[in-house]
C-alpha positions in Angstrom: -64.0 24.4 10.5 -61.8 27.3 9.4 -60.1 29.8 12.1 -61.3 33.0 12.3 -60.2 36.4 14.4 -62.7 38.2 16.1 -62.3 42.4 15.7 -61.7 42.3 19.8 -58.5 39.5 18.8 -60.3 36.7 19.8 -60.0 33.4 18.0 -62.9 31.8 16.6 -63.6 28.1 14.9 -66.9 28.0 12.5 -68.1 25.9 10.0 -67.3 26.9 6.9 -70.3 25.1 5.3 -72.8 27.5 7.4 -71.4 30.3 6.0 -73.8 32.2 3.5 -71.7 35.4 2.3 -68.8 37.4 3.1 -69.0 41.3 2.6 -66.4 43.8 3.1 -68.0 47.2 4.3 -65.1 48.1 5.5 -64.6 45.6 8.2 -65.2 41.9 7.3 -68.6 40.5 7.8 -69.6 37.0 7.8 -73.0 36.1 7.0 -74.2 32.9 8.3 -77.3 30.2 7.3 -78.7 31.0 10.6 -78.6 34.7 10.5 -75.7 35.1 12.8 -73.8 37.5 11.7 -69.9 38.0 12.7 -67.3 40.6 12.0 -63.5 39.5 11.4 -60.2 41.1 11.2 -58.9 39.0 8.2 -59.8 40.4 5.1 -62.5 38.2 2.8 -59.7 37.1 0.7 -58.0 35.3 3.5 -61.1 33.8 4.6 -61.7 32.7 1.3 -58.4 31.0 1.1 -59.4 29.4 4.4 -62.8 27.9 3.0 -61.3 26.6 -0.3 -58.9 24.5 2.1 -61.2 22.9 4.0 -63.4 21.9 1.0 -60.1 20.5 -0.8 -59.6 18.8 2.5 -62.8 17.0 3.1 -63.3 16.2 -0.5 -65.9 18.3 -1.5 -63.2 20.1 -4.4 -62.7 17.3 -5.8 -66.2 15.9 -6.4 -67.0 18.8 -8.0 -64.1 19.0 -10.5 -64.6 15.8 -11.5 -68.3 15.9 -11.8 -67.6 18.8 -14.0 -65.2 17.1 -16.2 -67.6 13.9 -16.6 -71.2 15.9 -16.9 -70.2 19.2 -17.8 -71.1 22.3 -15.6 -74.5 22.7 -14.2 -76.4 25.5 -15.3 
């Protein structure tokens, strides 16, 4: 879960695993896998850093890196 701020200043906690896209047009628009769109006051780079930190905390980043080191990148 990551914290973000709506344009009206209210805080919102969203499930980072449900984020499909983040766009800056010029406001930051988060599109979830459910199709719901949320406007955020934070720039995309800040949200991406929060997502990366969250993935590290739950162990997903480490498992992907380990897999690539032993099996090579998937492509």
